C-alpha positions as CSV (number, residue, x, y, z in Angstrom):
1,M,39.0,-26.5,16.5
2,M,35.8,-25.8,18.5
3,T,35.4,-23.0,21.0
4,K,36.8,-23.7,24.5
5,D,34.3,-24.8,27.1
6,K,33.4,-22.0,29.5
7,T,33.2,-22.0,33.3
8,Y,30.3,-20.4,35.1
9,I,31.1,-18.2,38.2
10,I,28.1,-17.9,40.5
11,E,28.0,-15.2,43.2
12,L,25.1,-15.5,45.6
13,D,24.6,-14.1,49.1
14,G,28.3,-13.3,49.3
15,V,29.5,-16.8,48.3
16,V,31.4,-17.3,45.1
17,C,31.3,-20.7,43.3
18,S,32.6,-22.1,40.1
19,L,30.6,-24.5,37.9
20,A,32.7,-26.6,35.5
21,G,30.7,-29.4,33.8
22,N,28.6,-30.8,36.6
23,R,30.9,-29.9,39.5
24,L,30.2,-26.9,41.8
25,E,33.0,-25.7,44.0
26,E,33.4,-22.7,46.3
27,I,36.3,-20.4,45.3
28,L,37.9,-17.2,46.8
29,D,38.5,-15.2,43.6
30,P,37.2,-15.5,40.1
31,K,40.7,-14.6,38.8
32,D,41.8,-18.1,40.0
33,I,39.6,-19.7,37.2
34,K,41.4,-19.8,33.8
35,G,39.6,-19.9,30.5
36,D,36.4,-18.3,29.3
37,K,33.9,-17.5,32.1
38,W,30.3,-16.4,32.5
39,F,30.0,-14.5,35.8
40,I,26.5,-14.5,37.3
41,S,26.1,-12.3,40.4
42,D,23.4,-10.9,42.6
43,M,25.5,-7.6,42.7
44,P,25.2,-6.0,46.1
45,G,22.8,-3.0,46.3
46,T,20.9,-4.0,43.1
47,I,17.1,-3.7,42.8
48,S,14.9,-5.1,40.0
49,R,11.5,-3.8,39.4
50,V,8.7,-3.1,36.9
51,M,7.6,0.6,36.7
52,T,5.5,2.8,34.5
53,V,7.4,6.0,33.6
54,E,6.0,9.1,32.1
55,A,8.6,9.6,29.5
56,P,9.1,8.9,25.7
57,Y,10.4,5.4,25.0
58,K,13.9,6.8,24.1
59,Y,14.4,8.7,27.3
60,V,12.9,6.3,29.9
61,E,16.2,5.3,31.4
62,V,17.2,9.0,32.0
63,M,13.9,9.8,33.7
64,L,14.0,6.6,35.7
65,R,17.5,7.3,37.0
66,K,16.4,10.8,38.1
67,K,13.3,9.4,39.8
68,L,15.2,6.8,41.8
69,Q,17.7,9.4,42.9
70,E,15.0,11.8,44.0
71,T,13.3,9.0,46.2
72,G,16.6,8.5,48.0
73,E,16.8,4.8,47.4
74,F,20.4,5.2,46.3
75,D,23.1,7.4,47.9
76,G,25.1,7.9,44.7
77,P,25.0,7.6,40.9
78,I,22.9,4.7,39.4
79,S,23.3,2.6,36.3
80,I,20.1,1.3,34.7
81,I,20.1,-2.2,33.0
82,T,17.0,-2.5,30.8
83,H,15.6,-6.1,30.4
84,W,12.3,-5.2,28.8
85,K,10.3,-2.1,28.0
86,K,7.2,-1.3,26.0
87,K,5.2,1.8,25.0
88,K,2.0,2.1,27.1
89,G,0.7,5.3,25.5
90,K,1.8,8.7,24.3
91,G,4.7,9.6,26.5
92,V,4.2,6.6,28.9
93,T,6.4,3.5,28.9
94,D,6.5,0.3,31.0
95,I,10.0,-0.9,31.9
96,F,11.5,-3.9,33.7
97,F,14.9,-3.0,34.9
98,S,17.8,-3.5,37.3
99,A,19.2,-0.5,39.1
100,I,22.8,-1.0,40.1
101,P,25.0,1.5,42.0
102,T,27.4,2.8,39.4
103,N,30.5,2.1,41.4
104,V,29.4,-1.6,41.7
105,Y,28.5,-1.7,38.0
106,F,31.9,-0.5,36.9
107,Q,33.6,-2.8,39.5
108,Y,32.2,-5.8,37.7
109,L,33.0,-4.4,34.2
110,E,36.6,-3.6,35.3
111,Q,36.9,-7.2,36.7
112,A,35.9,-8.6,33.4
113,K,38.3,-6.2,31.6
114,E,41.3,-7.4,33.7
115,A,40.5,-11.1,33.2
116,E,43.1,-12.9,31.0
117,D,40.3,-14.7,29.1
118,L,36.9,-13.6,28.0
119,M,34.5,-13.0,30.9
120,M,30.8,-12.1,30.4
121,V,28.8,-10.6,33.3
122,F,25.1,-11.3,34.1
123,P,22.9,-10.0,36.9
124,I,20.6,-12.5,38.6
125,S,17.6,-10.8,37.0
126,S,18.9,-11.6,33.6
127,V,18.8,-15.3,34.5
128,I,15.3,-15.2,35.9
129,Y,14.0,-13.2,32.8
130,S,15.7,-15.7,30.5
131,V,13.6,-18.5,32.1
132,L,10.5,-16.5,31.3
133,K,11.6,-15.9,27.7
134,N,12.4,-19.6,27.2
135,I,9.0,-20.7,28.5
136,R,7.3,-18.0,26.3
137,P,3.9,-18.4,28.1
138,E,0.8,-17.0,26.5
139,K,-0.7,-16.4,30.0
140,P,1.0,-14.9,33.0
141,V,3.6,-17.0,34.8
142,A,5.4,-16.5,38.1
143,V,9.2,-17.3,38.3
144,I,10.5,-17.6,41.9
145,F,14.1,-18.1,42.9
146,Q,14.6,-18.6,46.6
147,H,18.2,-18.7,47.9
148,G,19.6,-18.0,51.3
149,R,17.3,-15.6,53.0
150,S,16.3,-13.9,49.7
151,A,13.6,-14.6,47.2
152,D,13.4,-13.1,43.7
153,L,9.9,-12.9,42.1
154,L,9.1,-12.2,38.4
155,V,5.6,-12.2,37.0
156,G,5.1,-11.9,33.2
157,S,4.1,-13.5,29.9
158,S,5.5,-13.6,26.4
159,K,4.2,-10.1,25.7
160,R,4.5,-8.3,29.0
161,V,6.3,-8.2,32.4
162,Y,3.9,-7.3,35.2
163,H,6.0,-7.4,38.4
164,A,9.5,-7.9,39.7
165,N,10.8,-7.7,43.3
166,R,13.1,-9.2,45.8
167,N,12.0,-10.0,49.4
168,V,14.5,-10.7,52.2
169,A,14.0,-12.5,55.5
170,F,15.8,-11.6,58.7
171,D,17.6,-15.0,58.8
172,T,17.4,-18.5,57.3
173,S,15.5,-20.1,60.2
174,P,12.4,-22.2,59.1
175,E,10.1,-19.6,60.7
176,Q,11.6,-16.7,58.7
177,I,11.7,-18.7,55.4
178,A,8.0,-19.7,55.9
179,A,7.2,-16.0,56.5
180,L,9.2,-15.2,53.3
181,W,7.1,-17.6,51.3
182,G,4.0,-16.0,52.7
183,T,5.1,-12.6,51.6
184,I,5.8,-14.0,48.0
185,L,2.3,-15.5,47.8
186,R,0.7,-12.2,49.0
187,D,2.8,-10.3,46.3
188,M,1.5,-12.7,43.7
189,K,-2.1,-12.2,44.8
190,G,-1.6,-8.4,44.7
191,V,-0.2,-8.5,41.2
192,E,-3.3,-10.5,40.1
193,E,-5.7,-8.0,41.6
194,D,-3.8,-4.9,40.4
195,N,-3.5,-6.1,36.8
196,K,-6.7,-8.1,36.7
197,I,-4.9,-11.3,35.6
198,E,-4.6,-14.8,36.9
199,I,-1.2,-16.5,37.2
200,E,-1.4,-19.8,35.4
201,K,1.9,-21.4,36.4
202,I,4.5,-21.1,39.2
203,V,8.1,-21.9,38.1
204,L,10.6,-22.6,40.9
205,L,14.3,-22.2,40.5
206,S,16.3,-24.3,43.0
207,W,19.7,-23.6,44.5
208,I,21.8,-25.6,47.0
209,D,20.2,-23.9,50.1
210,S,16.7,-23.4,48.6
211,Q,13.9,-24.2,51.0
212,E,10.7,-24.9,49.2
213,R,7.3,-24.2,50.8
214,E,5.6,-27.4,52.0
215,D,2.0,-26.2,52.0
216,W,1.0,-24.6,48.6
217,G,-2.7,-25.0,49.1
218,E,-4.7,-24.1,46.1
219,N,-1.5,-23.0,44.3
220,K,-0.1,-26.6,44.2
221,E,-1.8,-27.3,40.9
222,K,0.0,-24.4,39.4
223,L,3.5,-25.6,40.1
224,Y,5.5,-26.2,36.9
225,S,8.4,-28.7,36.8
226,M,11.5,-26.8,35.7
227,E,14.4,-28.6,34.0
228,E,16.9,-29.9,36.6
229,E,20.4,-31.3,36.4
230,A,22.6,-33.4,38.7
231,I,25.3,-31.2,40.3
232,I,28.2,-32.6,42.5
233,V,28.8,-30.4,45.5
234,E,31.5,-31.7,47.9
235,E,31.0,-35.2,46.5
236,E,27.2,-35.0,47.1
237,K,24.7,-35.0,44.3
238,H,22.1,-32.2,44.2
239,Y,19.4,-31.7,41.6
240,L,19.3,-28.0,40.7
241,S,17.3,-26.0,38.2
242,F,19.2,-22.7,38.5
243,T,22.3,-24.2,37.0
244,A,20.3,-25.6,34.2
245,A,18.7,-22.2,33.6
246,I,22.1,-20.3,33.3
247,R,23.1,-22.6,30.5
248,H,20.3,-21.1,28.4
249,L,21.7,-17.6,28.8
250,S,22.5,-15.6,25.7
251,P,25.4,-13.1,25.5
252,L,22.7,-10.5,24.7
253,D,21.5,-10.9,28.3
254,S,24.9,-9.8,29.6
255,I,25.8,-6.3,30.8
256,S,29.3,-6.7,29.4
257,L,30.7,-4.3,26.8
258,D,29.7,-4.7,23.1
259,Q,33.2,-5.6,22.1
260,D,33.1,-8.6,24.6
261,K,29.8,-9.8,23.1
262,A,31.3,-9.5,19.6
263,L,34.4,-11.4,20.7
264,Y,32.2,-14.2,22.0
265,Y,30.3,-14.6,18.8
266,I,33.6,-14.5,16.8
267,Q,35.0,-17.3,18.9
268,T,31.8,-19.2,18.5
269,V,31.7,-19.0,14.7
270,S,35.4,-19.1,13.9
271,P,35.6,-22.9,13.7
272,Y,32.8,-22.9,11.1
273,L,34.5,-20.0,9.2
274,N,37.7,-22.0,9.1
275,I,35.8,-25.0,7.6
276,L,34.0,-22.7,5.2
277,F,37.3,-21.1,4.0
278,F,38.9,-24.5,3.6
279,L,36.0,-25.7,1.5
280,M,36.1,-22.5,-0.6
281,A,39.8,-22.9,-1.2
282,F,39.3,-26.6,-2.1
283,L,36.5,-25.7,-4.6
284,L,38.6,-22.9,-6.1
285,M,41.6,-25.2,-6.6
286,G,39.4,-27.9,-8.1
287,G,37.8,-25.3,-10.4
288,Y,41.2,-24.1,-11.5
289,F,42.3,-27.6,-12.5
290,W,39.0,-28.4,-14.2
291,N,39.2,-25.1,-16.2
292,S,42.8,-25.9,-17.1
293,L,41.7,-29.3,-18.5
294,E,38.7,-27.7,-20.3
295,N,40.9,-25.0,-21.8
296,K,43.4,-27.6,-23.1
297,G,40.6,-29.5,-24.8
298,I,39.2,-26.3,-26.3
299,E,42.6,-25.3,-27.6
300,T,43.1,-28.7,-29.3
301,E,39.6,-28.4,-30.9
302,L,40.4,-24.8,-32.0
303,A,43.6,-25.9,-33.6
304,V,41.9,-28.6,-35.6
305,L,39.1,-26.2,-36.7
306,E,41.7,-23.5,-37.7
307,S,43.5,-26.1,-39.8
308,E,40.2,-27.2,-41.5
309,K,39.4,-23.5,-42.1
310,A,42.7,-22.9,-43.8
311,I,42.1,-25.8,-46.1
312,L,38.6,-24.7,-47.1
313,V,39.7,-21.1,-47.7
314,Q,42.5,-22.4,-50.0
315,R,40.1,-24.6,-51.9
316,G,37.6,-21.8,-52.2
317,D,40.2,-19.4,-53.7
318,E,41.1,-22.1,-56.2
319,I,37.5,-22.9,-57.3
320,V,35.5,-19.7,-57.0
321,S,36.7,-16.6,-58.8
322,Q,36.5,-13.2,-57.2
323,V,33.2,-11.3,-58.0
324,D,32.9,-7.5,-57.8
325,Y,29.5,-7.1,-56.1
326,R,29.7,-3.5,-55.0
327,D,27.8,-2.0,-58.0
328,T,25.1,-4.6,-57.6
329,L,24.8,-3.9,-53.9
330,S,24.7,-0.1,-54.5
331,F,21.9,-0.6,-57.0
332,V,19.9,-2.8,-54.6
333,Q,20.3,-0.2,-51.8
334,E,19.0,2.5,-54.1
335,L,16.0,0.4,-55.0
336,D,15.3,-0.3,-51.3
337,F,15.5,3.5,-50.5
338,C,13.2,4.3,-53.4
339,R,10.7,1.8,-52.1
340,Y,10.4,3.5,-48.7
341,A,11.2,7.2,-49.6
342,P,8.2,9.6,-49.6
343,T,7.0,10.7,-53.1
344,Y,7.4,14.3,-54.2
345,R,3.6,14.8,-53.8
346,E,3.7,13.5,-50.2
347,V,6.4,16.0,-49.3
348,V,4.5,18.8,-50.9
349,N,1.3,17.8,-49.0
350,D,3.3,17.6,-45.7
351,V,4.7,21.1,-46.2
352,S,1.4,22.6,-47.2
353,A,-0.4,21.0,-44.2
354,S,2.2,22.5,-41.8
355,L,1.9,26.1,-43.1
356,S,-0.4,28.5,-41.3
357,P,-2.9,30.9,-43.0
358,G,-1.2,34.0,-44.5
359,M,2.0,32.2,-45.4
360,E,3.2,31.3,-48.9
361,A,6.0,29.1,-50.0
362,E,8.1,31.1,-52.5
363,V,10.9,28.6,-52.9
364,F,10.5,24.8,-52.6
365,K,13.3,22.3,-53.3
366,A,13.3,18.5,-52.9
367,D,16.5,16.7,-53.7
368,Y,16.4,12.9,-53.7
369,T,20.0,11.8,-53.0
370,A,21.4,8.3,-52.4
371,N,20.0,7.6,-49.0
372,E,17.8,10.6,-48.1
373,V,15.4,13.3,-49.3
374,Q,16.7,16.8,-48.7
375,V,14.0,19.5,-48.6
376,E,14.5,23.3,-48.6
377,I,11.6,25.8,-48.3
378,F,11.5,29.6,-48.2
379,V,8.3,31.0,-46.9
380,R,6.9,34.6,-47.0
381,A,4.4,35.7,-44.4
382,D,2.5,39.0,-44.9
383,V,1.2,39.1,-41.4
384,S,2.2,40.7,-38.1
385,F,5.4,39.7,-36.4
386,D,3.6,37.8,-33.6
387,E,1.5,35.8,-36.1
388,A,4.6,35.2,-38.3
389,H,6.6,34.0,-35.3
390,K,3.8,31.7,-34.1
391,G,3.3,30.3,-37.7
392,Y,7.1,29.8,-38.0
393,T,7.2,27.9,-34.6
394,D,4.2,25.8,-35.5
395,F,5.6,24.9,-38.9
396,V,8.9,23.6,-37.3
397,N,7.0,21.6,-34.7
398,N,4.4,20.2,-37.1
399,I,7.0,19.2,-39.8
400,G,9.1,17.5,-37.1
401,K,6.1,15.5,-35.9
402,R,5.7,14.2,-39.4
403,G,9.1,12.5,-39.3
404,Y,11.3,15.2,-40.8
405,Q,14.7,16.0,-39.2
406,I,15.3,19.7,-39.1
407,R,18.8,20.6,-40.0
408,E,18.6,24.4,-40.3
409,H,15.9,27.0,-39.8
410,S,15.9,30.8,-39.4
411,L,13.3,33.7,-39.2
412,N,13.9,37.1,-40.8
413,T,11.6,40.1,-40.3
414,E,11.0,43.1,-42.5
415,V,8.8,46.1,-42.0
416,R,5.6,44.7,-43.6
417,S,6.4,41.0,-43.8
418,S,8.5,38.2,-42.4
419,N,10.1,35.2,-44.1
420,F,11.8,32.1,-42.8
421,L,14.0,29.4,-44.3
422,V,13.8,25.7,-43.2
423,K,16.1,22.9,-44.4
424,M,15.2,19.3,-43.5
């Protein structure tokens, strides 16, 4: 079973609408809409801007919140939503953000928490930035969303965001909207001059009450056709690009809690997981039956081979008499040992080469046993204790390097001489 279709709730300029399929209807309360919802809102009191903050990358939001409170733009606590940020230098960071009064921010999160079904919350700035990310332009692009008496402007490329702002007219009269468009064009020109860039494209997002500028002048060639879709509003067809844009939103663009985002992804992949589990169970069951058949065949073949083995063993006992090979094997092993064992002369040479000057072997024994040569040597050293100890240590190390395994060794000291015993 696939994930349920979601409904979009759009709150703009104090009006709340629901978008289900291609039908847009005004509603009173988002709670009236059942099922999964994506709530897009302009969130009263919100500002979206690009700023350069003198703070390390990790603490930009903290310093930004303090800076906005000091300027007096907000009366109370502020919540910062980061859309993009990038290090500009040591201790300096560029950030594109939305600042929302904390009481408003938690109001929307609480509304999502109280909803019976999953509800993801998105600020308008997330929608506009998602358009820029989907275009992924190499050169700067301006995204403009004019609705009611407001216009949101975002200028950026795939690597950087240069400017973000909202301009508001006094009313929706043609004169005021024309003045609003003039302000937008002046803002764009200022961004180009301040950042020494040239805006390559102008992307327009359209809404039901959007009023496009008629005279674009030299900017007409920069207009970029945004994807539009046919939307039914009060039985009338409108072609809107804003509704097409929100369908490209990602849960990561949401300001909802992490558990809500995780729940969305779980709902998305759960149908595929069910199919995967079914296939795994089917394969395991098939493997079980296949192995059962294989095992039965092997058991049958094993029984036949065991029977043939018993017959051959019985015939062998009848034809071949038992032969005692142990003495012969022992003799062969002794010959093999004698082939590779060191000669008495080689052992004497190894011991002599390992002794230091001033040392004399008083007792030397070499016993050739069944599988090894056992050597025992008693050495007397008429030298000082330090020389005797060094000669003793060198002998043990040197004889070991020649392949002998030391089993026992000891050093004894008398008044005028020292002696040591080594068994190997």
